N, C-alpha and C positions, 0 to 999 in steps of 0.2 A: 448185577447188572452194572455195565460201565457207565461211568458218570456223564459222558457225553450222550450216550443212547438214552439215559434217563432224563437228561436236560431237553433233549429232543423231543421225547414223548410227552412230557410234562405239560408243555403248552406255556412256558413262562413268556412274559412280555414286561419289558423295562421301559420306564419314561424315557423320551428322548434326550433328556438333560442328565440321564444317570452315567455313572462311571463304574463299570464292571471289573472287579478283579477276579481273574481265573488262573488256575494252576495248569501245568502243561499236560493234565489229563483231557483238557477241553481243546485239544489242537484240532482246529478245523471247525470248531463250533462258532457260530455268529449269534450272539446274543440280539433276540430280536427286538428292534425299538431303541436298542442302547446307543447313547451318543458316543461313547468312547468304551473300549475295552483294553485292559492292560494284563498282559500274560509274560512271565518270565522268559527270556530269551535263552534258546539252547545254543550249546556250544557247537559251531560248525566243526564238519570233519576235518581234522589235520589242522585247524587253525584255533587260535584263542579268540574269547569275547574281547571286545573293546572296555576301555575303562569305565565308559559311560554304561554299557549293557551290565557290567557287573555291578555297577553301582544301583542302577536300577533292579535289579535281581535282589539286591541285598535289601532296598527299600521296600519291595514287595513281600519280600520273607517275614519281615518284622510284622506286617499284617497277618500273613497266613499262619504264622506260629501261633497267634492268639486263637484263630478259629481251628486249628488242628488240636489245640489243648483242649477246646470246649468240646470238640467230637469225641476225643478219647475220655473226656469225662463222663459223657453221656454211655459210652461203651463199657463203662464199668459195670452198669447193670448188664449182666451177661446174656438175658433175654434180648437185647437188642444186637448183641454181638454175634452170637451163635445162630444157626440154621433155627429159624422160627417155623413151626409145622402145624400151628393152629391158623386155619385161614378162614375163620369166620368173618363175614362182612364187617370192615370197619377196625377190627381188634388191633390189627399192626399199627395204625394211627394212634389208637388209645394207648399201646404199649409204649412207643416213642414218646409220645406226650408225657407220660408218666415218668419215664427215665428222664426226659429233658427238665422236668418240675423237680424231680431229686437232685439233678446236677445244680439246678438253680438253688435250691434248698442249701445243698453243700456248699457254693460259693458265697452265698449270702451269710451263712452262719459263721464260715471261715473270716469273712471281711468284719463281721461284728465282734467276733472274740479277739481279733488282732487290734483293735483299737485300745 
């Protein structure tokens, strides 16, 4: 399912004072209740981005890369990444929760051994 469609169907609501950082996959999505949304600027056809827009995109990508690395860490558990065919009610959530817990354990263990 596409990111925007999933966000539309999930019924998310953000507090009015919140700042939502989006990626370009959410083009056309309005975060319900959010005070402000930031999305990277796309390069216009035949023109270049302004220096301000490039700097803003660079700043946003610093935050996005942390999120993307966390997602890829969870996907190391192939059961999350591959097609999941066991559709017992609630099992998908349990599998994602277990994979996220394993990723947190991996990160915390790495942080302890690095000291």
